[in-house]
N, C-alpha and C positions, 0 to 999 in steps of 0.2 A: 542265084540266091546270094553270093559275096555282093555282087554289085549292090543289091538293095540293102544289105548291113552295110556296105560302104556308104550309100546316100543318105542312111539314116545317123551315122556317125557325122557325116558332115553338115546335116542341118541341126541337129544337136550342137555341134561346134560354132556353126553359125549363130544360133541364138544364144549361147551362152556368150560368146563374144560380143553381142548386141546389148546382153543384157550388162554387160562391163562395161561398155561404153554408154549406155544409158542411165547407169547409176554413178551417185558420188557421196559418198560420205563427208559429212562437215563434223568435225570433233567439238567437243563440249566449249573448248577454247577459243573456236574458230567462228566466222561468220562469213557466209558464201556470197559472192557478187556475182549473179546471174546475167550472162550476155546472152543475146539471141540477135544472129547476123551483125554483131558489133554494137548493139543497143542495150543497154542495161534495162533488164525488165523487173529486178525486185533483188532483196536482199533475202539469201536463205538463211535459217536458224539450224543450230546441230542437230543431226540425225541423218537419215536417209533420203537422199535427195535424186530423183528421176530429172534426166535431162535429155532433148533429143540430139543423138549422137550426130556430128558433123555440123550440125548448125547451131547448136548451144555450146557455150563455154563457162565453165562455174569456177570462179576464181577465189581461194580460200584466201582469208586474212587472219593471221593470227591477233587475238586482244590481248595476251599476255604481256606484262612489263617486260619491256628488252632492257638490258643491261650494256652501256655503248662506251669502251674506255675511249679518252680523248687523248691522242698520242702526246707525249711530252713536246714543248717547242720553246724556242727562246722568246723572251718578252722584255721588253725595255719598260722601266718603270716610269712614273711622273718624274722621280729625282735622278733619272739616267744609272741606273742600276739594271744589268742584263742577268736577269734571271730564267731557269728552265721550270716552267709549270706545267704538268699534267694533271688531268681531272678523270671524273666519271660522271656520266649523265645515266639517268632512268626516264624513259619514256614510255608509252603505250599506244596503241591505235584507238580512237573513241568513233571516228565515224570510217566504216571500212569503205564506202563508196570513193570518199575524198583522197581516201590513202593508196586508191587504185588508179583513179581517172587525174587527178591533180598532180600528181609528180610520178617520175618514173620509177626511181629506187629511193626508197624513203630511208633506207639505213646509210646510205651514201650520201645522200642531202642532208640529213640532220648531223652527221659526223662533219660535213664542211662548214655547216654554220654554228656549230659548235665551237669549233677550232678557231674560228674569225671572231667570234662574240666573247670567247675567251681572253683572246689578245686584246680586244678592245675594252673591256672592264677593266684586266688588270693595268692595260697601261695607264689608266685614269688615275690609279692610286700609287701612293709613295710606297716604298719596301717594309717600313715599319707597318704601314695599314694594311698591306696585304698579308702581311705574318699575324697582325693581331686581330683584323676584321674579317676573317673568312667566313663568317656567318652571313654576313653582308654582301660580299663578294658574290657567295653561291646564290643568294636569293636573287640579285640583281641579273646575273647570268639566266637563272630559271626564267625570270619575268621575261626578259627578252626574247629567249627561245620560245616562250608560249605563244607570246604575240606573233613569231616568224611562222611556226610552224600549225597555227590555226587552220589556216586555209588548206593544209594537208591532212588536216583530220588526225594530228597528233596531240598528245597532251604530255607535257615535259614535268614528271612529278619531282623529280631530285636533280640537282648538281652539287658536286661535292669536287672542291679542290683536291688532289690525291697525294701529290708530292710536289715539294717547291725547292729546286736546288740552287745554291748559292755559288758565287766564284770563290775559291780559295783566298783571295784578300780581303772579301767582304767576310767570310767566317772568320778569319783572325782579327778583323777590326771588331767585329761584335763580341769575340770572346775578350779583349782587351777592355771594351768597353763594360761587359757584364764585371768584370774583375773589378774596375775603377769603381763601379755602383757599389758591389759589397763593400770595398773598403770605406767607402764614404758612408754607408750605413754602421760599418764597424766604430769609425771615430765618431760619429755621432751619438751612439749608446755608450762608448767611452767618455766622452764630454759630458753627456747627461749623468753618469755615474760620479765622473769628479763633482759636478755641481751639486750633486745630493749630498756627497761626503762632505763638502765645505759646509754645506749647511747645516750638517749634523755635527761638524767639530766647532762650527760657530754657537749651537746651543750649547755643546759642552764646556766650551770656553766661558761663556756667561755664568753658566751654573759654577765653575770653578773660581771665576772673579768673586761670586758671592759667597764662597765658603773656602777660605784660602786653604784648609786642612784637607780639602779633597784633593787639590793639586798635589801637596805633601805626600799624601798616602799613594796617588797616582804614581809619583814619582818613585816610591819606595816598591810598588808594585812593579814598576819596569824595573828596578833593578834585581828584583829575585826571579822574573822571567828571564833576563839577562844571564843570570848566576846558575842557570838550570843545567847549560853546557859544562863541560869539564873543560879545565884548563883556561877559565876566562879570567881575565884581567879586567877589571872596572875600573876607571879612571873619573874620579867625581869630580866635575866642574865647581868652580868655587861658589856660584849662586846656590847650588845644590848643598855645598857644604853649610852656607849660611842659612839655608832653609832646616837642613838638619838641626843645627845650633838653637835657631829660634824654637824649632819642635821640642828639644832638651829643656831650653828655658823656660818654655811655656809647662810643659809638665813639672819640674820645680816648682815653679810659681805656684801651681794648684796645689801642690804638695805641702808648700808651706802655709796656705792659705788654709787648708784643711788641718793643720797644726795648730792653728792660732784659734780655731773655734772652741770654747769653753766646753767641757763636759757637762753632762745633767749633774743636779745637785745630788742625787740618789748615788751616782756614781763616785764624785768627790768623797762622799761619807764614807762609803764601802773601802774606798781606797784609804782615806786615813784609817780606819778602825784595822785595816790589814797591816798597816804600817806600825802602828801602836803594839799590835800583838806580835809582831816580828822582833821589834826591839823588846818587849817583855822578855820573851823566849830568849833573846840573846842575851841578855842581864843575867838570867835564872842560870844558862850555862858557864856564865862568867863566874858565879860564886861556889861553883862546884870544886873541891878541892882536887888537885892533881895526886 
């Protein structure tokens, strides 16, 4: 009885083992390449896929986008500057059969060709172009990689320069250049301000030339502003004193001219009557006995 049980258990174990060997599960993000006796007989979609044990082999290939860092490497630019550049590439398998048959190790192959392409493309540009035109460099690297990896069933979706390390001497030189550029802009702005101020002063000078009293009033206003502070001693220059004298003479002439203008007739009559009345009142007071 025990031998029968052992035989049943052995048969069940063999059946289960055969099922495990004859069934493969292909995930949703994968494609299966089905080989039979070393020959491709088809591509299997995601799901439960049976195979013949020992005779068949099912190679599963991931179709997800793979992120591959490109390690930093020394590159000499076109203007003979040594820099260290690292990047990152994103690619995916678009043809599962080619990725299995055309090349042995897809990851290692694309890593090597990405490094050589990065060195080649960056070496064709100057340092300033490398720093300022990273988008164009990324596009050129991706286009070259797409052409090279098309026979491998791969598609390079994106390449980005991740880090650019400059020598310390070059960093100091660029810092001095940036500082000089800022100083240049500051001097240009100051010169533009001086030119604008000069234009405004020329306009003000023309106005004061047409109106001499405006210049005199402006001088007096400046004296008031100077005298705001305590313990201020103001020394009047000779031209300013003459200007003040001329202003005083002008005011005197204006006053004298206003005195020479005859009063209206009514005002003269009123003034005459008032004088007569005052004289008459004075004579009456003189007749009163003491």
